[in-house]
C-alpha positions in Angstrom: -15.2 -46.6 24.2 -17.7 -43.9 24.6 -21.2 -44.9 25.9 -23.0 -42.3 23.6 -24.4 -43.4 20.4 -22.6 -42.4 17.2 -25.3 -39.9 16.2 -25.0 -37.9 19.4 -21.2 -37.8 19.7 -19.6 -34.3 18.9 -17.6 -34.1 15.7 -13.9 -33.8 16.3 -12.5 -30.5 15.3 -8.8 -30.2 14.4 -6.5 -27.1 15.3 -7.7 -25.3 12.2 -10.4 -23.3 13.7 -8.0 -21.9 16.4 -5.4 -21.3 13.9 -7.9 -19.3 11.6 -9.2 -17.3 15.0 -5.8 -16.4 16.0 -4.9 -15.3 12.6 -7.9 -13.1 12.4 -7.1 -11.5 15.8 -3.5 -10.8 14.7 -4.9 -9.2 11.5 -7.3 -6.9 13.4 -4.6 -6.0 15.7 -2.3 -5.0 12.8 -4.9 -3.1 11.1 -5.6 -1.2 14.5 -1.9 -0.4 14.9 -1.8 0.8 11.3 -4.7 3.1 11.5 -3.7 4.6 14.9 -0.2 5.4 13.2 -2.0 6.9 10.2 -4.1 9.2 12.4 -1.3 10.2 14.3 0.8 11.3 11.5 -2.0 13.1 9.8 -1.7 17.0 10.2 -4.5 18.5 12.1 -6.9 20.6 10.0 -6.4 24.3 10.0 -2.8 23.9 10.6 -0.4 25.7 7.8 2.3 23.7 6.3 4.9 25.7 4.3 7.3 24.3 2.0 10.4 26.3 0.6 12.0 25.1 -2.6 14.4 26.7 -4.9 14.2 26.1 -8.6 17.2 26.3 -10.9 16.9 26.5 -14.6 17.9 23.4 -16.6 21.1 23.6 -18.6 20.3 23.9 -22.5 22.2 21.8 -25.0 23.8 23.9 -28.0 21.4 23.9 -30.9 22.1 21.2 -33.5 23.8 22.1 -36.8 21.0 23.3 -39.4 21.3 21.9 -42.9 19.4 23.2 -45.9 18.6 20.7 -48.7 17.4 22.0 -52.0 15.5 19.6 -54.5 14.7 20.4 -58.0 12.1 18.7 -60.0 13.0 17.6 -63.6 
């Protein structure tokens, strides 16, 4: 048994604080990697990017049949 009185004994901590600290370190590392890749892939200011695209007109369906209806009032 310990010779220290109960009031002076350190409370025993489980592995939870170490797991939380490790998770936070891994999260910070992943965010740093993601930020680095995003900055690397971003084009530099002032560079011109040209895109060439050919547009073709859409095919039109034939017009539907026209019907005329005449109504007479009594």
